[in-house]
C-alpha positions as CSV (number, residue, x, y, z in Angstrom):
1,M,-46.7,6.2,38.0
2,F,-50.1,4.7,38.6
3,T,-51.3,2.1,36.3
4,P,-55.2,1.0,37.0
5,H,-56.5,-2.4,36.1
6,T,-60.3,-2.0,37.0
7,N,-62.9,0.8,37.2
8,K,-62.4,0.5,41.0
9,D,-58.7,1.3,40.9
10,V,-59.6,4.5,38.8
11,S,-62.6,5.3,41.5
12,E,-60.0,5.2,44.4
13,M,-57.5,7.1,42.5
14,L,-59.6,10.1,41.7
15,K,-60.9,9.9,45.3
16,T,-57.1,9.9,46.7
17,I,-56.2,13.0,44.6
18,R,-59.3,14.5,45.0
19,V,-60.7,14.7,41.5
20,E,-64.0,14.2,40.4
21,H,-63.9,12.8,36.9
22,L,-60.9,11.5,34.9
23,S,-61.4,14.1,32.4
24,D,-60.3,16.8,34.9
25,L,-56.9,15.5,34.8
26,F,-56.6,17.3,31.4
27,I,-58.2,20.4,31.9
28,D,-55.1,22.3,30.9
29,I,-55.1,20.5,27.5
30,P,-56.7,22.6,24.7
31,E,-60.1,20.9,24.1
32,E,-59.0,20.3,20.6
33,H,-56.2,18.4,21.3
34,R,-57.6,16.1,24.4
35,Y,-58.8,13.2,22.3
36,P,-57.5,13.0,19.1
37,E,-57.9,10.3,16.6
38,L,-55.5,7.5,16.6
39,T,-55.1,4.4,14.5
40,L,-54.2,1.8,16.6
41,P,-54.3,-1.9,16.4
42,D,-56.4,-3.8,18.8
43,N,-55.5,-4.4,22.4
44,T,-52.9,-7.5,22.7
45,S,-51.3,-8.8,25.5
46,E,-47.6,-8.4,26.4
47,M,-46.9,-12.2,25.4
48,E,-48.4,-11.5,21.9
49,V,-46.8,-8.1,21.7
50,M,-43.2,-9.8,22.2
51,S,-44.2,-12.4,19.9
52,L,-44.8,-9.8,16.9
53,M,-41.5,-7.7,18.1
54,R,-39.5,-11.1,17.6
55,E,-41.0,-11.7,14.1
56,I,-40.2,-8.1,13.2
57,S,-36.4,-8.1,14.4
58,A,-35.8,-11.3,12.7
59,A,-36.0,-9.4,9.5
60,N,-32.9,-7.4,10.7
61,E,-29.6,-8.7,9.8
62,S,-26.5,-8.2,11.9
63,L,-22.9,-8.6,12.0
64,D,-23.4,-12.0,12.7
65,D,-24.7,-12.6,9.4
66,L,-22.9,-10.2,7.4
67,D,-19.0,-9.5,6.4
68,C,-18.4,-5.7,7.5
69,F,-16.5,-3.4,5.5
70,L,-18.6,-0.2,6.6
71,G,-16.6,2.3,8.8
72,A,-17.0,5.7,8.6
73,G,-16.5,6.5,12.2
74,A,-18.0,3.4,13.7
75,Y,-15.8,0.1,13.3
76,N,-16.4,-3.6,13.6
77,H,-14.0,-4.5,16.2
78,F,-13.4,-7.3,18.5
79,C,-14.8,-6.9,21.9
80,P,-13.4,-9.1,24.7
81,A,-16.0,-10.8,26.8
82,V,-14.2,-9.4,29.6
83,V,-15.8,-6.1,28.9
84,D,-19.4,-6.8,29.1
85,S,-18.9,-9.0,32.0
86,F,-17.5,-5.6,33.9
87,L,-20.1,-3.8,32.4
88,R,-23.2,-5.7,33.5
89,S,-21.9,-5.4,37.2
90,G,-24.5,-3.6,39.6
91,D,-21.6,-1.8,41.3
92,F,-21.0,0.0,38.0
93,Y,-24.0,-0.4,35.9
94,S,-26.4,1.4,38.1
95,A,-23.8,3.8,39.6
96,Y,-24.6,7.6,39.8
97,T,-22.1,10.6,39.6
98,P,-19.7,10.3,42.2
99,Y,-20.3,13.2,44.2
100,Q,-19.4,11.4,47.4
101,P,-16.2,9.6,47.2
102,E,-16.5,7.7,50.3
103,L,-19.4,5.7,48.5
104,S,-17.8,5.9,45.1
105,Q,-14.3,4.7,45.3
106,G,-14.7,2.0,42.5
107,T,-16.5,4.4,40.0
108,L,-14.0,6.9,40.6
109,Q,-10.9,4.8,40.4
110,A,-12.4,3.6,37.1
111,I,-12.9,7.1,35.8
112,F,-9.0,7.9,37.1
113,E,-7.9,4.8,35.2
114,Y,-9.5,5.9,32.0
115,Q,-8.2,9.1,32.2
116,T,-4.9,8.2,32.6
117,L,-5.1,5.7,29.5
118,I,-6.5,8.4,27.3
119,A,-3.9,10.7,28.2
120,N,-1.1,8.2,27.3
121,L,-2.4,7.4,24.3
122,T,-2.9,10.8,23.1
123,G,0.2,12.1,24.3
124,M,-1.6,14.8,26.5
125,D,-1.4,15.6,30.3
126,A,-5.1,15.4,31.1
127,S,-8.3,13.8,30.0
128,N,-11.7,14.5,31.1
129,A,-14.2,11.8,32.3
130,S,-15.7,11.6,28.6
131,H,-18.5,13.0,26.4
132,Y,-21.6,11.7,24.4
133,D,-19.5,11.2,21.1
134,G,-16.4,12.3,19.3
135,A,-18.6,14.8,17.4
136,T,-19.6,16.6,21.0
137,S,-15.8,16.6,22.1
138,M,-14.7,18.4,18.9
139,A,-17.3,21.1,19.7
140,E,-16.5,21.1,23.2
141,A,-12.9,21.8,22.2
142,A,-14.1,25.3,20.1
143,L,-16.1,26.2,23.2
144,L,-12.7,25.6,25.3
145,A,-10.7,27.8,22.6
146,Y,-13.7,30.5,22.4
147,Y,-13.5,31.1,26.1
148,Q,-9.9,30.9,26.4
149,Y,-9.8,33.9,23.9
150,R,-12.8,35.5,25.9
151,G,-14.6,35.7,22.5
152,K,-11.7,38.1,20.9
153,R,-10.6,35.5,18.3
154,K,-13.5,34.6,15.9
155,K,-12.1,32.4,13.1
156,F,-12.4,28.6,13.3
157,I,-10.7,26.7,10.6
158,V,-11.7,23.2,9.9
159,S,-10.3,20.5,7.5
160,N,-12.9,19.4,4.9
161,T,-11.8,15.8,5.6
162,V,-12.9,16.2,9.0
163,H,-16.1,13.9,10.0
164,P,-19.0,15.6,8.2
165,H,-20.9,14.7,11.2
166,Y,-18.4,16.5,13.6
167,R,-18.6,19.3,11.4
168,E,-22.4,19.8,11.6
169,V,-22.1,19.5,15.2
170,L,-19.5,21.8,15.5
171,V,-21.3,24.6,13.8
172,T,-24.4,23.9,15.7
173,Y,-22.8,24.9,19.1
174,L,-21.0,27.9,17.5
175,E,-24.0,29.5,15.7
176,G,-25.2,31.0,19.1
177,L,-21.9,32.6,19.9
178,D,-21.1,36.3,18.5
179,D,-20.4,37.1,15.1
180,L,-18.1,33.6,14.8
181,E,-16.4,32.3,11.5
182,V,-16.1,28.7,10.6
183,I,-14.0,27.9,7.5
184,V,-14.0,24.7,5.9
185,C,-10.9,24.1,3.7
186,D,-8.7,22.2,1.9
187,P,-7.1,19.3,4.2
188,A,-3.4,20.0,3.0
189,P,-1.4,21.5,5.6
190,K,-0.2,24.2,3.3
191,K,-3.6,25.3,2.6
192,I,-4.5,25.5,6.2
193,I,-1.5,27.7,6.9
194,A,-2.4,30.1,4.2
195,L,-5.8,30.8,6.1
196,L,-3.9,31.5,9.6
197,D,-4.2,34.7,11.1
198,E,-4.2,36.3,14.3
199,N,-8.1,36.3,14.5
200,T,-7.9,32.2,14.6
201,A,-8.9,30.9,17.7
202,M,-8.5,27.1,16.6
203,V,-7.6,24.9,13.7
204,F,-9.4,21.4,13.7
205,V,-7.8,18.3,11.6
206,Q,-8.5,14.9,11.8
207,Y,-5.9,11.9,12.0
208,P,-6.5,9.6,10.3
209,D,-9.1,11.8,8.4
210,F,-12.4,10.7,7.2
211,L,-11.1,9.8,4.1
212,G,-8.5,7.3,6.1
213,N,-5.4,9.5,4.8
214,I,-2.5,10.4,7.6
215,W,-1.0,13.9,7.0
216,S,1.9,15.5,8.7
217,F,1.2,17.9,10.9
218,S,4.3,19.0,12.7
219,D,4.8,22.3,10.5
220,L,1.0,23.2,10.7
221,S,1.0,22.8,14.2
222,D,4.2,25.2,14.7
223,H,2.5,27.7,12.4
224,I,-0.7,27.8,14.3
225,H,1.3,28.2,17.4
226,D,3.5,31.1,16.0
227,L,0.2,33.0,15.8
228,G,-0.7,32.0,19.3
229,S,-3.6,29.9,18.0
230,M,-5.1,26.6,19.1
231,F,-4.8,23.2,17.7
232,C,-7.0,20.5,17.8
233,V,-7.0,17.1,16.1
234,A,-9.7,14.4,16.2
235,S,-8.0,10.6,16.2
236,N,-9.0,7.4,16.0
237,P,-7.6,5.9,19.0
238,I,-6.7,2.2,17.5
239,A,-4.8,4.5,14.9
240,L,-2.4,5.9,17.7
241,A,-1.2,2.7,18.8
242,L,0.8,2.5,15.5
243,Y,1.3,6.5,14.5
244,L,2.8,9.5,16.4
245,S,0.3,10.9,19.1
246,P,-1.1,14.4,18.4
247,G,0.6,15.4,21.7
248,E,3.8,14.7,20.0
249,F,3.4,16.9,17.0
250,G,1.8,19.5,19.1
251,A,-1.8,19.3,19.4
252,D,-3.6,21.2,22.0
253,V,-6.7,19.2,22.5
254,V,-7.3,15.8,21.3
255,V,-10.7,14.5,20.9
256,G,-12.0,11.6,19.1
257,E,-14.6,8.6,19.2
258,G,-13.7,5.9,21.7
259,Q,-16.3,3.2,20.1
260,P,-13.6,1.3,18.7
261,L,-12.3,0.4,22.5
262,G,-14.2,-2.5,23.0
263,I,-17.7,-0.7,22.5
264,P,-20.1,-2.7,20.1
265,L,-21.5,-0.7,17.0
266,S,-25.2,-1.1,18.7
267,Y,-26.7,0.4,15.8
268,G,-25.2,3.8,16.3
269,G,-24.7,4.1,20.2
270,P,-24.5,4.7,22.7
271,Y,-21.0,5.7,22.1
272,L,-18.0,7.6,23.7
273,G,-16.5,10.7,23.4
274,F,-12.7,11.1,24.5
275,F,-11.2,14.6,25.2
276,A,-7.4,15.4,26.6
277,T,-5.7,18.8,26.4
278,K,-2.6,20.3,28.2
279,K,-2.3,21.0,31.9
280,K,-2.6,24.7,31.3
281,Y,-6.2,24.3,29.6
282,I,-7.8,22.1,32.3
283,R,-9.4,24.7,34.1
284,K,-11.4,25.3,30.9
285,I,-12.0,21.7,30.3
286,S,-15.8,20.5,30.2
287,G,-17.1,17.8,32.2
288,R,-15.0,16.9,35.4
289,L,-11.6,15.4,36.4
290,V,-11.0,12.6,39.0
291,G,-7.5,12.6,40.5
292,E,-5.6,10.4,42.9
293,T,-5.2,11.6,46.7
294,I,-3.9,10.4,50.1
295,D,-6.5,10.4,53.1
296,K,-5.6,11.2,56.8
297,D,-4.7,7.8,57.6
298,G,-2.2,7.6,54.4
299,N,-4.5,5.3,52.3
300,K,-4.9,5.8,48.4
301,G,-8.4,7.5,47.5
302,Y,-10.1,8.8,44.6
303,V,-11.8,12.3,44.4
304,L,-13.3,14.6,42.2
305,T,-10.5,17.0,41.7
306,L,-12.5,19.3,39.3
307,T,-15.7,20.0,38.4
308,A,-17.1,23.3,37.1
309,R,-20.3,23.9,39.4
310,E,-21.5,26.7,36.8
311,Q,-22.6,23.6,35.1
312,H,-24.9,22.5,37.4
313,I,-26.1,25.4,39.5
314,R,-25.0,28.5,37.1
315,R,-25.7,27.4,33.8
316,E,-26.0,31.0,32.4
317,K,-22.4,31.7,33.7
318,A,-21.1,28.1,32.3
319,T,-18.4,27.8,29.5
320,S,-19.9,24.2,28.7
321,N,-23.4,22.8,29.5
322,I,-22.0,19.2,29.6
323,C,-22.8,17.9,33.2
324,T,-22.7,14.1,32.7
325,N,-20.2,11.5,31.4
326,Q,-20.5,8.3,29.7
327,G,-19.1,6.5,32.7
328,L,-20.3,3.2,31.8
329,L,-18.9,3.4,28.6
330,A,-15.7,4.8,29.8
331,L,-15.2,1.9,32.0
332,G,-16.0,-0.5,28.8
333,A,-12.9,1.4,27.2
334,T,-10.6,1.1,30.4
335,I,-11.2,-2.6,30.5
336,Y,-10.8,-3.2,26.9
337,L,-7.5,-1.3,27.1
338,S,-6.3,-3.1,30.1
339,A,-7.2,-6.6,28.8
340,V,-5.4,-6.1,25.3
341,G,-2.6,-4.1,26.8
342,K,0.3,-2.0,24.9
343,Q,1.4,-4.7,22.4
344,G,-2.1,-6.0,21.8
345,L,-3.4,-2.7,20.7
346,I,-0.6,-2.2,18.4
347,D,-1.2,-5.9,17.0
348,V,-5.0,-4.8,16.3
349,A,-3.8,-1.6,14.8
350,N,-1.1,-3.4,12.8
351,L,-3.6,-6.0,11.6
352,C,-6.4,-3.1,10.4
353,Y,-3.4,-1.7,8.3
354,Q,-1.9,-4.7,6.9
355,K,-5.7,-6.0,6.0
356,A,-6.7,-2.5,4.4
357,H,-3.5,-2.1,2.5
358,Y,-3.9,-6.0,1.1
359,A,-7.2,-4.9,0.1
360,A,-6.2,-1.9,-1.7
361,T,-3.6,-3.3,-3.7
362,Q,-6.3,-6.2,-5.0
363,I,-9.1,-3.6,-5.4
364,E,-6.7,-1.2,-7.7
365,A,-5.9,-4.4,-9.9
366,L,-9.8,-5.0,-10.5
367,S,-11.2,-3.5,-13.5
368,G,-13.8,-0.6,-13.2
369,Y,-12.1,0.1,-9.5
370,H,-9.6,2.9,-8.6
371,V,-8.3,3.5,-5.1
372,A,-8.7,7.5,-4.7
373,N,-6.2,8.1,-2.0
374,T,-2.9,10.0,-2.7
375,E,-1.8,10.2,1.0
376,P,-0.5,7.2,3.1
377,F,-3.9,5.5,4.9
378,F,-4.4,3.8,8.0
379,N,-7.5,1.2,7.7
380,E,-10.0,3.0,5.4
381,F,-9.8,4.2,2.2
382,V,-11.8,5.5,-0.9
383,V,-12.7,3.6,-4.0
384,E,-13.8,5.3,-7.3
385,C,-16.1,2.9,-8.7
386,S,-17.3,2.7,-12.5
387,V,-20.9,1.7,-11.3
388,P,-23.0,3.7,-8.9
389,V,-22.3,2.9,-5.1
390,N,-25.7,2.0,-4.4
391,K,-26.2,-0.7,-6.7
392,I,-22.8,-2.3,-5.4
393,S,-24.0,-2.0,-1.8
394,S,-27.2,-3.9,-2.9
395,H,-25.6,-6.3,-4.6
396,L,-22.8,-6.9,-1.9
397,L,-25.9,-7.2,0.4
398,E,-27.3,-10.0,-1.7
399,H,-24.1,-12.1,-1.2
400,G,-24.0,-11.1,2.7
401,I,-21.3,-8.3,2.5
402,L,-22.4,-5.1,4.4
403,G,-20.2,-2.8,1.8
404,G,-18.5,0.9,2.1
405,L,-20.4,4.1,2.5
406,D,-21.5,6.2,-0.2
407,I,-19.8,9.5,0.3
408,A,-20.7,11.2,-2.9
409,A,-23.0,13.6,-1.0
410,F,-20.2,14.8,1.1
411,Y,-17.2,14.8,-1.6
412,P,-18.9,15.3,-5.1
413,E,-15.4,15.9,-6.5
414,F,-15.1,11.9,-6.5
415,N,-16.5,9.6,-9.1
416,N,-19.1,7.2,-7.6
417,P,-16.8,7.2,-4.2
418,M,-17.4,4.3,-1.5
419,L,-15.3,4.7,1.8
420,I,-14.3,1.1,2.8
421,A,-12.7,0.1,6.0
422,F,-10.9,-3.1,7.4
423,T,-10.3,-3.9,10.9
424,E,-9.0,-7.4,12.6
425,M,-12.6,-9.0,12.1
426,N,-12.1,-9.4,8.2
427,D,-10.3,-12.3,7.5
428,K,-8.4,-12.8,4.3
429,S,-11.2,-15.0,3.0
430,Q,-13.8,-12.6,3.8
431,I,-11.4,-9.8,1.7
432,D,-11.0,-12.1,-1.5
433,Y,-14.9,-12.7,-1.4
434,L,-15.5,-9.2,-1.4
435,L,-12.9,-8.9,-4.5
436,E,-14.9,-11.4,-6.3
437,V,-18.1,-9.7,-5.4
438,L,-16.9,-6.7,-6.7
439,Q,-15.6,-7.6,-9.7
440,E,-18.9,-9.4,-10.4
441,V,-20.9,-6.2,-9.9
442,A,-18.9,-4.2,-12.1
443,H,-19.2,-6.8,-15.0
444,D,-23.5,-6.8,-14.9
């Protein structure tokens, strides 16, 4: 890149590249588009721009300023300082894809440890080196199923309590393939079973689902496998510390958003999609797998055990075009899980559960509010409100509270529904203050 500061700099540049006039550099751009009228402010220095940006950003409110009860797929969990400390190490921060194992043992071992932890957490045999987010992971699971059946099974069944954004990405991924049918249905396992047939490639559910519910899927899993179909479960990784792992009730693929594992909210990203599956499917897994081996001298080492070269050099023949991974954020999740440990993760999950259930009991007792969940739930639930959610949210914000998500656009069957979440970061005083302000706005 060339950044000229004077006319002399421009002249020397033109002479070096053997171009007579600066305008000649833009000869390939149609003339009517070369010099559009732009309404721009006057030139300012970097110092002035930085001052302006600080002034603008000061209007933003962060979770340092607000009590947060917003979830819906991204949650305000505690991030231990050790996570960020590792991530900012230059050894990992700028590391590239570890094609040369002799130069990349640190990165390879970090990915291997991540894969091991995710496989243990989900109850699966293997995990890949991660995706961009939970929605991408679910869509890649659909591609795995499509190619597992060589395109002969055309039906994909999706519970309507799978995250709406996951469903949108899933449809986008599949719409370019041959005559596929995506059926969105009631989340009750009996309703899903009624739709199964020998044309079903994969069934998708969420556990806990988008509304917070915990369903029992063991019978559903049996029916899916009786027809030779595949079963994909999207999960909140924190919840898996308390509940049966999807592997224990028969999932073939487990996907989800890894953001709760020590990754800040960061205004929506970057995040981390995890993907785990059974051993028999690993040759169709997207991304790459890192394995542990022994070198000729008997020393332990780490290598890329499996990576589909078609993703890099023959993309038209690839079953997936994911060619990268969220290595830095996978490292963050690894450090988080290592730092909190097995019991620590159980403690975090239990705090989320207990605080949500305390809040649900208290909210149900308030005039003008009703907890709509009829199934057991984890850390999130739906509240039907007597006044519009946007009015409640505005009132809460005035009192330093970031309220729940208005989900009426996704689930119009509810009356003024607000999806509200609780984590270990919400102490009892915050919850009690939320209850007080909710009662206040209902009476306005």
